[in-house]
N, C-alpha and C positions, 0 to 999 in steps of 0.2 A: 177148743174150739169154745172153752168156756171164755175165754177171752172176749169175744165179741158183744159180748154186753157192757164190757169196758172199753170200747173206738165211739170216739164223738164226734160226730158229719162235720166238712172244712167248709169253712165259711167262704166263699167264694167274694164279695164286695169288699174283704176287708182291706182297710188304705195301711200302707207300708210308708211310712214317714222316711226320708231322704235324708242322712245327716247334714248340713249345711258347712262348707270347709269355715274354717274359723279366718277371719283374715287375720290377726297374729300371727296365724302360723304358719300365710303364704312366705316363699325364702325370697330376700331383698333381692338375690343376687336374678332370680327368676322376672321379676319386676324390673331392674337394670334392663335385660334383658329384648322385654317388650318396650321399655321406652326410645333403646336403642335401635329395634326394629322400626320404631315408630316414627321416630328423628330421620331415619334412613328414607323411608317411603314418604315422609315431607321432603324432603331435601331431592330428592328424585324427580318428586311430582313440580317444586316450585323450577329444577332447573329444565326441564321438560318445557314451561309455561313460558319462560324463559328464553328456550330456544324460538320456540313457536311463534313468539311477540316480535325474537327480532326476525324470523323469515319472513315473517310478514312486514316488518319494517323494511326490509330489504327488497322483499317483493311490490311493496307501495312506491320504495323508492326510484327502481328500477321504471317503473310506469309512467311516475312522474317526470324519472328525466330523459324518457323515451317521446311521452306528450309534448316535454318543452323542447326537443329536438322538435321535433317535428313542428312546431309552431313559428321556431325561428327561423326554420328551413323557407315552411311557408311565408312567413314574412319578409324572410330576402328576398324573395321569388317574385314575389310581388312588388317591391321595392326597385330588384331590379329590372320590370318589367315596364313598371311606372317610369322608372328612369330612361329605360330603349324606349320608350314613348315621348319622352319629353327629350330626347336626343334626335331624334325623326324629324319632331314638330322643329326645332330649335331650327336642325338639317332646311330644314322645309323654306321654314322664316327666312332663315341665311341667305337660301338661295333665292326667294322673290327680293330680296333687299337688296343684293348683288345686283340681278335683272333689274331692278329700278332705279337703282344708282348709275350704272351704265348705259340703260336710257335717257334718264334725265342727265348725264353727262354727255353721251351722243348730241343730244337734241340740244344741250349749250353748245357745246364743239361747231353745230350744222348751225344756231342762229349765229352766230361769231363769227364764222367764217364768211358765213351771206353779210353779213356788216362789214365788215374786214374789206370785201371785195366790193361792195358796194362802195363804200366809202375811196377806197381804190381806185374806183374806175370814176366816180364824182371830183375825186381831189385833182389825179391827174388821167385822165382818159387817157393819153397818149402815150402812157409810158410801157402797157401793155401790147400797145401796135411797135413803140419803139421797139421793144424785145422781141417782137416777133420777125422785123425787119433784120436785126441781127442774126437771127439763128437762120434766116433764107441766106443770109449772106453767107456763111458757110459750108453752106452746103451747094453754091454757085459756081459757074469758074467766074474768074476774073471780068469785069468788065460788063458780065452778063444785064441787061438791062430789064430792071424791075419796075411794073408800074404797082403803083401804093394805090390805093381807092379806099377813101376815109368820107365821115360823115363832114358837111361843108363848114362848121363848128369847128374841126381839128385840123382842117386842113395847114393853114400858116402854123401852128402849132408841131404840127408832123414836120414842116418844111423844113423849122429850126433844129429841131434834133434830128435832122438827116446832114444838115450843114456843120452842126457840133459834131457827128462823127464822121465826118467826112475829113475834115480839120485835124482827128485822132489817129486817121487811117493813112496812109501813103499812096496805097492803091486809090485811083480814079474810081469813083462811087456813081452808076448808072442810074438813080435812082428819081421817078417824077412819079408826084402825086397828084392823083385826079380827084375833086368831091365829088362824092356822089349822095347825093339827094336822098337814097334808100336808107344808108346806112346810118343805123343809130349811134350818137357819139361812145365810142369805144369799139365799136366794130370797125373792121378794118379787110378787106380783099387784096391781097398781093403777087399777082401774076407774074410769069417769065415762059421764056419760051416751051420749056419742057418741066414744068406744072405751075401749080397754083396753093396757097395756104388762102382760108377763112377763117378770121379771127371774130368771134361772138362774143362779148360780154354775157350774154343773159347763158348762152353755154358753157360756159368759163363754169358759171353758178350753179350749176344741174349740173356740171361734172363734180363738183365741189360736195353738191348735195347725194349724189349718187353714192359717192365715195362714203361719207359718214352716214347714213341710210345704211348702208351694208355693214356698219357696228351695232347698228340697233339692234337690240332681241326682239327676237318675233312674240307676239303676245299668245 
């Protein structure tokens, strides 16, 4: 009990200093391990960064490639549509040109036929009459009397043609030429007991016109 007078109170706010490690006493092996760990972490981070960049580049490339493919397809479709429209327009123009050429050709042919027919009648109006007489003679019996009515201006010419025909035919031709003032030059009316044949120059021209007009394309 007497020892209690020698006890001193504990000072609670006393500061205890922690001794610092001496860098000179740190193990070289530990430092190498820490450096190796840091280098490994850095290499891993770099690898992950490169992988991320590669992935981003690949995705960007695929996106760009897809966009380029879409743009190319759209451009090709637009070009095909434009080409199709051009071909349709060209087909339409070709049809119009062909129709116009056919129409012009038929009109030229019609004009040429009318010119030739008119010139033939003007140059030798009796020729068509002589041809008609020849056709009738092939149809009627031998010796059948034919009455040939022509314009007065052609009576003499038709008679000479009949004489020339008789000279080349061994059978006797019974043909009589009659002047008919009502007939125009180039027209004729051939009659016999069982029939008749009318020859009309204007009707021949109209027949030619009708045949050629049938070739004209409709507007």
